[in-house]
C-alpha angles and dihedrals in degrees: 000000000000113000116249124229090260091051091053094046093048088047091056090049092052092045090055091050092048091049091051092048091050093049091051097050091095099054089045089053090049090052091050091050095047097045099033087231110126099172097089089053092049092050091045091052091047091053090048091052090049090051090050091049092048090048094051099043121081095166114136089228092067098036095107091051090048093047095049098039096091091049093046098052098044097093092047093051089056095046094051090060086082086070101032096053094056087045091061092057091216121154117245117250105209093125091058094047090048089056090053088048092056092049095050103034133038112247119338109307096189090060104030107038099071096046089047091054105031096174116146094207092050092046094050092045094052093043089050090053090049091052090049088074092099091052091049098054100034110034102053095053092043090052090051092050095047090050090055094248093137097159092055090045091052092051091049092048092049092051091051092048091051094051093047092047091054094046095045093047089053092051091054095054100028109028117185122184099203130216096289092064095042102040107006127249119318120277094259128156113277124244139147094268093049090048090051092050093049090050091049092051093047090054102040115020124108120221116239096034101105102103116091103012106242088191090063096037093052093043090053090051091046090050094051092046093047092047089052100043106026109018101187092051089041092061090056092045091050092050092049090047091058090050091046092053091051092043094056089063099034090053092048093241096125140019111252090245089059088061095045092053090042089060091049093049090048092053093046091048092050092050093047095046093049089050089053090048091052090050092049092048094051107107110249115234104241126182088260093159093055113107 
């Protein structure tokens, strides 16, 4: 059977993931050698084999697995950066990013904004928007898929894979810890939402993944996709994305320049992914008149 547009777009997403997993086998092996902990390498290899299997199989029986594979492995690919980044042996570049920060922004927004505006309601609102990241990147594509809008889901998934691929590749060659790791979170008013966010970051963040902000880059992509494919939900996603971008700096989780570049990477990823989708949706000129 001839592959549909969604099949081709999902195939490109899985191919990008498989390429990334293959390229990062070596730093994962280095990490396993240096720490005498082989489990991350084994899991990494298992995910790569699943990506290869999903890429090769076009059987209808495994279509759901193939469709959902990029969405399912996203969180793991972020978590394993805590092993991949040390495996690369690259120095961390916070000093350089801090110099850019001082050139572009007055003072140090990630450290000074929250103490200058110590409002509990503002703090809780911005930390709530920051925590909404998981809603932003997961719920809109899931809604599309459950509604049977597989083409729109495939485009959204491809755009998210592209933005994560760009951000993760940057982390491996240009790791930046960010202010939270170097100085702790900003001195913001306490509240239950802020406490939840700090607990979440302590449990699940990976050091060296500050520049550019993948939270902001992915949220920008999610907003643009949602505005294109499901406008009412897109308005909510876009509003939360603005709050998330502000919250990353107010909470002291990122330098302001991390967010600025995150927005740029998100826009570039969206444009690139939509160009790929247009190319994949262009009817191929087959020799229809032959025989």
